[in-house]
C-alpha positions as CSV (number, residue, x, y, z in Angstrom):
1,M,120.7,104.8,74.3
2,S,124.2,106.1,73.8
3,R,126.5,106.8,76.8
4,F,126.3,110.6,76.4
5,P,122.5,111.0,76.8
6,V,122.5,108.6,79.8
7,A,125.2,110.6,81.6
8,I,123.4,113.8,80.9
9,S,120.2,112.2,82.2
10,F,121.9,111.3,85.4
11,W,123.2,114.8,86.1
12,L,119.8,116.4,85.1
13,I,118.0,114.1,87.6
14,T,120.6,114.9,90.2
15,I,119.9,118.6,89.7
16,L,116.1,118.0,89.9
17,F,116.6,116.0,93.1
18,L,118.5,118.9,94.7
19,F,116.0,121.5,93.4
20,G,113.1,119.4,94.6
21,W,114.4,119.4,98.1
22,V,115.1,123.2,98.0
23,I,111.4,123.7,97.2
24,W,110.4,121.2,99.9
25,A,112.5,123.1,102.5
26,S,110.8,126.4,101.5
27,I,107.3,125.0,102.2
28,A,108.1,122.9,105.3
29,P,106.0,123.8,108.3
30,G,107.5,125.4,111.5
31,L,107.1,124.3,115.1
32,D,104.0,126.6,115.5
33,G,101.8,124.4,113.4
34,S,100.5,127.3,111.4
35,V,101.1,125.5,108.0
36,S,99.5,122.2,107.0
37,V,101.9,119.3,106.9
38,L,100.1,117.6,104.0
39,P,101.8,119.5,101.1
40,S,105.2,118.7,102.5
41,I,104.4,115.0,102.8
42,L,103.0,114.8,99.3
43,G,106.1,116.6,98.1
44,A,108.3,114.0,99.9
45,L,106.4,111.2,98.2
46,V,107.2,112.6,94.8
47,L,110.9,113.0,95.7
48,L,111.3,109.2,95.7
49,L,111.1,109.3,91.9
50,P,114.7,110.6,91.3
51,A,116.1,107.7,93.3
52,V,114.1,105.2,91.4
53,V,115.0,106.7,88.0
54,V,118.7,106.8,88.9
55,F,118.5,103.2,90.2
56,R,117.1,102.1,86.8
57,L,119.8,104.0,84.9
58,I,122.7,102.5,86.9
59,P,123.3,99.5,84.6
60,R,123.9,101.9,81.7
61,L,125.9,104.5,83.6
62,R,129.6,104.6,83.1
63,S,132.2,106.4,85.2
64,P,131.1,104.6,88.4
65,R,133.3,106.6,90.7
66,I,132.2,110.0,89.4
67,T,128.5,109.1,89.5
68,L,128.8,107.5,92.9
69,A,130.4,110.7,94.1
70,G,127.6,112.7,92.6
71,I,125.0,110.6,94.4
72,V,126.8,110.9,97.8
73,V,127.6,114.6,97.5
74,S,124.0,115.5,96.5
75,A,122.7,113.4,99.4
76,L,125.0,115.3,101.7
77,A,123.9,118.6,100.3
78,V,120.2,117.9,100.8
79,R,120.8,116.9,104.5
80,V,122.8,120.1,105.1
81,L,120.0,122.1,103.5
82,L,117.4,120.5,105.8
83,L,119.3,121.3,108.9
84,G,117.7,124.7,108.5
85,V,114.2,123.3,108.7
86,D,112.5,123.2,112.1
87,P,112.2,119.7,113.5
88,F,108.5,119.6,113.1
89,L,108.0,115.9,112.4
90,S,108.6,114.7,116.0
91,D,109.4,116.0,119.5
92,D,111.7,113.1,120.4
93,L,114.7,115.4,119.8
94,W,113.8,117.4,122.9
95,R,113.9,114.3,125.1
96,Y,117.4,113.4,123.7
97,L,118.6,116.9,124.5
98,W,117.1,116.9,128.0
99,D,118.5,113.5,128.9
100,G,121.9,114.6,127.7
101,E,121.8,117.8,129.8
102,V,120.6,115.9,132.9
103,Q,123.7,113.6,132.6
104,R,126.0,116.6,132.1
105,S,124.5,118.0,135.3
106,G,125.7,114.9,137.1
107,I,122.3,113.2,137.4
108,N,121.2,109.8,136.3
109,P,118.5,110.3,133.7
110,Y,116.6,107.1,134.9
111,L,116.1,108.5,138.4
112,A,113.4,111.0,137.6
113,P,111.1,112.2,134.8
114,P,111.5,115.8,133.4
115,T,108.7,117.2,135.6
116,D,110.4,116.0,138.9
117,S,111.5,118.9,141.1
118,M,115.0,117.4,141.6
119,L,115.7,118.3,138.0
120,E,114.9,122.0,138.4
121,P,118.6,123.0,138.5
122,V,119.1,121.3,135.0
123,A,116.9,124.0,133.4
124,S,119.6,126.6,134.2
125,D,118.7,129.1,131.5
126,S,115.9,130.0,129.1
127,D,117.1,127.6,126.4
128,W,116.9,124.6,128.6
129,V,113.6,125.7,130.1
130,E,112.2,125.7,126.6
131,V,113.7,122.2,125.8
132,R,112.2,120.9,129.0
133,S,108.8,122.4,128.1
134,R,108.9,120.6,124.7
135,V,109.6,117.1,126.0
136,N,106.8,114.7,125.2
137,H,105.2,112.8,128.1
138,P,107.3,114.7,130.7
139,S,105.8,112.8,133.6
140,I,107.3,109.5,132.3
141,R,110.9,108.4,132.8
142,T,113.1,108.1,129.7
143,I,112.6,105.0,127.6
144,Y,116.0,105.1,125.9
145,P,118.6,102.4,126.7
146,P,122.0,103.0,128.3
147,L,124.1,103.3,125.1
148,S,121.7,105.9,123.7
149,Q,122.0,107.8,126.9
150,L,125.8,108.0,126.6
151,F,125.5,109.4,123.1
152,F,123.0,111.9,124.4
153,R,125.5,113.0,127.1
154,F,128.4,113.6,124.7
155,L,126.7,114.6,121.5
156,A,123.2,116.0,122.2
157,L,124.7,119.4,123.2
158,G,122.1,121.3,121.2
159,E,119.5,120.8,118.4
160,T,122.0,121.5,115.6
161,S,124.8,119.3,116.9
162,W,122.6,116.3,117.3
163,R,121.0,116.8,113.9
164,I,124.4,117.0,112.3
165,F,125.3,113.8,114.1
166,T,122.2,111.8,112.9
167,A,122.6,113.1,109.4
168,L,126.2,111.8,109.3
169,L,125.0,108.4,110.7
170,D,122.4,108.3,108.0
171,L,125.0,108.8,105.3
172,S,127.1,106.1,106.9
173,V,124.3,103.6,106.8
174,G,124.2,104.2,103.0
175,A,128.0,103.6,102.9
176,V,127.7,100.3,104.7
177,L,124.9,99.2,102.4
178,A,127.1,100.1,99.4
179,L,129.9,97.9,100.8
180,V,127.4,95.1,101.2
181,L,126.2,95.4,97.6
182,H,129.8,95.5,96.4
183,R,130.6,92.3,98.3
184,R,127.5,90.6,96.7
185,G,128.8,91.5,93.2
186,R,126.3,94.3,92.7
187,D,126.8,97.9,91.9
188,P,127.3,100.0,95.1
189,R,125.5,102.9,93.4
190,E,122.3,101.0,94.1
191,A,122.6,102.4,97.6
192,V,121.0,105.5,96.0
193,L,117.8,103.9,97.2
194,W,118.9,104.7,100.7
195,W,120.9,108.0,100.2
196,W,118.1,109.6,98.1
197,H,115.1,108.0,99.8
198,P,112.9,110.6,101.5
199,L,112.4,108.6,104.7
200,P,116.0,108.6,106.0
201,I,116.5,112.2,104.7
202,L,113.5,113.4,106.8
203,E,113.9,111.2,109.8
204,C,117.6,111.9,110.3
205,A,118.2,115.5,109.1
206,V,114.9,116.8,110.4
207,G,113.5,114.3,112.9
208,A,117.1,113.5,114.2
209,H,116.0,110.1,115.6
210,V,118.4,108.0,117.6
211,E,117.0,105.0,115.6
212,V,119.6,105.6,113.0
213,L,122.4,105.1,115.5
214,A,121.1,101.6,116.4
215,L,120.5,100.9,112.7
216,L,124.1,101.8,111.8
217,L,125.4,99.5,114.5
218,T,123.0,96.8,113.2
219,V,124.0,97.0,109.5
220,I,127.7,96.9,110.5
221,A,126.9,93.8,112.6
222,F,125.2,92.1,109.5
223,Y,128.1,93.2,107.3
224,W,130.6,91.4,109.7
225,L,128.3,88.5,110.1
226,E,128.3,87.9,106.4
227,A,132.1,88.2,106.4
228,R,132.3,85.6,109.1
229,R,133.7,88.0,111.6
230,D,131.6,86.5,114.3
231,S,133.0,88.2,117.4
232,R,132.8,91.7,115.8
233,A,129.3,91.0,114.6
234,L,128.1,90.0,118.0
235,V,129.7,92.9,119.7
236,M,128.0,95.3,117.3
237,L,124.7,93.6,117.7
238,G,125.0,93.9,121.4
239,A,125.8,97.6,121.0
240,A,122.7,98.0,118.8
241,I,120.5,96.4,121.5
242,A,122.0,98.7,124.1
243,T,120.9,101.6,121.9
244,K,117.4,100.4,121.0
245,I,115.9,97.1,122.0
246,F,114.5,96.2,118.6
247,P,117.7,94.4,117.4
248,L,116.9,91.7,120.0
249,G,114.9,90.2,117.2
250,W,118.1,89.1,115.4
251,I,119.6,87.2,118.3
252,P,118.4,83.8,117.1
253,L,119.8,84.4,113.6
254,F,123.2,85.6,114.9
255,L,123.5,82.8,117.4
256,K,122.6,80.3,114.8
257,R,125.1,81.7,112.3
258,T,127.9,81.9,114.8
259,G,127.2,78.6,116.4
260,G,126.3,80.2,119.7
261,R,129.9,79.9,121.0
262,R,130.4,83.6,121.5
263,G,126.9,84.5,122.6
264,W,128.4,85.8,125.9
265,L,129.6,88.8,124.0
266,L,126.1,90.1,123.7
267,L,125.7,89.9,127.5
268,L,129.1,91.5,128.1
269,V,128.2,94.5,125.9
270,G,124.9,94.9,127.8
271,I,126.6,94.8,131.2
272,L,129.2,97.3,130.2
273,S,126.6,99.8,128.8
274,V,124.7,99.6,132.1
275,L,127.6,100.3,134.4
276,P,127.4,104.1,134.2
277,F,123.8,104.0,135.4
278,L,124.0,101.6,138.4
279,E,122.7,104.3,140.7
280,S,119.2,103.5,139.3
281,D,117.6,100.1,139.7
282,L,116.1,97.9,137.0
283,S,112.5,99.1,137.6
284,Q,113.5,102.7,137.2
285,M,115.5,101.9,134.0
286,T,112.6,100.1,132.4
287,E,109.6,102.1,133.8
288,G,109.3,104.3,130.7
289,L,109.7,101.3,128.3
290,Q,107.0,99.4,130.3
291,E,104.7,102.4,130.0
292,F,105.3,102.6,126.3
293,S,104.8,98.9,125.6
294,A,101.7,98.6,127.8
295,G,99.6,101.4,126.3
296,W,101.0,103.6,123.6
297,Y,99.3,103.3,120.2
298,S,99.7,105.0,116.9
299,G,99.4,104.3,113.3
300,D,99.4,100.5,113.4
301,I,98.7,98.3,110.3
302,L,97.0,95.2,111.9
303,F,96.6,95.7,115.6
304,R,93.4,97.8,115.8
305,P,91.6,96.0,112.9
306,V,92.2,92.6,114.6
307,G,91.0,94.0,118.0
308,F,87.8,95.4,116.5
309,L,87.3,92.1,114.6
310,I,87.3,90.1,117.9
311,G,85.2,92.6,119.7
312,I,87.7,94.5,122.0
313,D,88.9,98.0,122.2
314,P,92.7,97.6,121.4
315,E,93.4,101.2,122.6
316,D,92.0,100.6,126.1
317,R,95.2,99.9,128.1
318,H,93.0,99.0,131.2
319,D,91.3,96.2,129.3
320,S,93.0,92.9,130.0
321,A,91.9,91.6,126.6
322,S,93.8,94.4,125.0
323,Q,96.9,93.5,126.9
324,Y,96.5,89.9,125.9
325,L,96.3,91.0,122.3
326,R,99.5,93.0,122.6
327,M,101.2,89.9,124.1
328,A,99.8,87.7,121.3
329,F,101.3,90.1,118.7
330,L,104.6,90.2,120.5
331,A,104.6,86.4,120.6
332,A,103.9,86.3,116.9
333,W,106.8,88.5,116.2
334,L,109.1,86.5,118.4
335,A,108.0,83.4,116.5
336,V,109.0,85.1,113.2
337,T,112.4,86.0,114.7
338,W,112.9,82.3,115.6
339,Y,111.7,81.1,112.2
340,C,114.1,83.5,110.4
341,R,117.2,82.1,112.2
342,N,118.0,79.8,109.3
343,M,117.6,82.4,106.6
344,D,120.3,84.3,104.7
345,P,121.2,87.1,107.0
346,W,119.9,90.0,105.0
347,R,116.7,88.1,104.0
348,G,116.2,87.5,107.7
349,F,116.8,91.2,108.5
350,L,114.1,92.1,106.0
351,V,111.5,89.5,107.1
352,V,111.9,90.3,110.8
353,S,111.6,94.0,110.1
354,L,108.6,93.6,107.9
355,A,106.9,91.4,110.5
356,F,107.5,94.1,113.1
357,V,106.0,96.8,110.9
358,V,102.9,94.7,110.4
359,L,102.5,93.5,114.0
360,T,103.5,96.5,116.2
361,P,100.6,98.5,117.8
362,T,102.7,101.6,117.6
363,L,104.1,102.4,114.1
364,H,105.9,105.7,113.7
365,P,107.3,106.4,110.3
366,W,110.9,106.3,111.5
367,Y,110.5,102.7,112.6
368,L,110.5,101.8,108.9
369,L,114.2,102.8,108.7
370,W,114.7,99.2,110.0
371,L,112.9,97.9,106.9
372,L,114.4,100.2,104.3
373,A,118.0,99.1,104.9
374,P,117.5,95.4,104.2
375,A,115.0,96.3,101.4
376,V,117.8,98.0,99.6
377,V,120.1,95.0,99.8
378,E,117.3,92.5,99.0
379,C,115.9,94.8,96.3
380,S,112.4,94.6,97.7
381,G,110.4,97.2,95.7
382,A,107.2,96.7,97.7
383,S,109.1,97.3,101.0
384,I,110.8,100.4,99.6
385,L,107.5,101.8,98.5
386,L,106.0,101.1,102.0
387,C,108.9,103.0,103.5
388,T,107.6,106.0,101.4
389,T,103.9,105.8,101.8
390,V,104.3,105.5,105.6
391,L,105.1,109.2,105.5
392,L,101.3,109.8,105.0
393,Q,100.9,109.0,108.7
394,Y,102.3,112.4,109.4
395,R,98.9,113.7,108.4
396,V,98.1,113.2,112.1
397,L,100.1,116.3,112.9
398,D,97.5,118.6,111.3
399,G,94.9,117.4,113.8
400,W,97.3,117.6,116.7
401,W,98.2,121.2,115.9
402,A,94.6,122.2,115.4
403,D,92.9,120.7,118.5
404,Q,95.4,118.3,120.2
405,S,93.7,115.3,118.6
406,W,96.0,112.5,117.9
407,E,93.8,110.7,115.4
408,M,94.8,109.5,111.9
409,P,92.5,110.9,109.2
410,D,90.1,108.3,107.8
411,G,91.6,106.0,105.2
412,T,95.3,106.7,106.2
413,R,96.0,103.1,106.9
414,W,94.9,102.0,103.5
415,L,96.7,104.9,101.8
416,V,99.9,103.6,103.5
417,I,99.6,99.9,102.8
418,A,97.3,99.4,99.8
419,I,99.8,99.5,96.9
420,P,102.7,98.0,98.7
421,L,100.4,95.2,99.9
422,L,99.2,94.5,96.4
423,W,102.8,94.5,95.2
424,L,103.7,91.9,97.8
425,I,100.7,89.7,96.9
426,Q,101.7,89.9,93.2
427,N,105.3,88.8,94.2
428,W,103.9,86.0,96.3
429,Y,101.8,84.9,93.3
430,L,104.8,84.9,91.0
431,R,106.8,82.9,93.6
432,R,104.0,80.4,94.0
433,F,103.4,79.8,90.3
434,S,106.8,80.6,88.8
435,S,110.4,80.8,89.7
436,G,110.2,84.4,90.9
437,S,110.8,85.5,94.5
438,I,108.4,87.1,96.9
439,L,110.9,89.7,97.8
440,E,112.4,90.4,94.4
441,S,110.8,93.1,92.4
442,R,113.6,94.5,90.3
């Protein structure tokens, strides 16, 4: 194919990408639940295709700076467009806003749950009364770690300000991935698989999840780890852990790669992040997290099937066997994190994230942001696809809006994992019987 048609193809696909999201925004449900979520989710699945097509065109695309600018500007335009869509995918946003306002009122957010009477003065006007009423699990203390709380205080001033912030973080993750690809001798435009992927677009511009802040800190940490900037890498990993606890899984890898000599930096960052909240004790700071880890369940891949296979109800938090099963799955994940300490950093990033996705009892779609970032670097097609099909789990919202029933429609688990699983098995087979790689699919 000559250069001219390839360039035209790129710009036509870019226009289709933009137009597709304009249509998506026009059919997106509101907060009242009066419109089914299914058409929006199916539309989002289709909107992965422009990213895949452009990714395939990259080796034949000239004018790298111009086309990279086209990818980034169109990604920005879509996120700006979606700021006008109601945040219908999750109610986590309201907790962020509430925790931020509690702090701005001079109160430690770990001291009391939203329903506590001591927080009545925080709801000082009708807007904050509404925010408070939308907080999920209002009788439980916040689960978010100290560094997240500090960002809530200074940036979660309102719905729009926080969504703009998370959208910018999302674009920044793509920028770091492009730098990683460039350092590895690959085309930075391959980061289109992040910038144009529907998962970060939806979870950051619409869902506005704090996950993306921890993820950005983590990808910067891996970038510096690969560059042998050990101290910077450990500080960033410590900051990521102080934002969300999931990056704890990479401590063995980081300590192994850095020789363990500067491991104290992780502890130092953790201590510094806790200092503004010393008014609360450890039990108050971890109460919400303990509640979450002990009994919350949603959209798992393996947890419930294994529970039923061995004859227990994995959703019964009062059943000691269910708790033991949770601990066994946690132990299995920790074993994976230990095993991955000797891997190439980004391969370890991918495997630890994939293990979490498979083993966690609670799998929300935005958790797969942790998988998508290393999947772009490692070019794992099956993982990238799984990060798309997981959006089908949002089908649960239709039942929730209709009758407050938080139950996945029958077959959702298999719709999410079937094709990605077959792809992984195929890659395993190729690795076993040829020189291919279980994670390569390009």
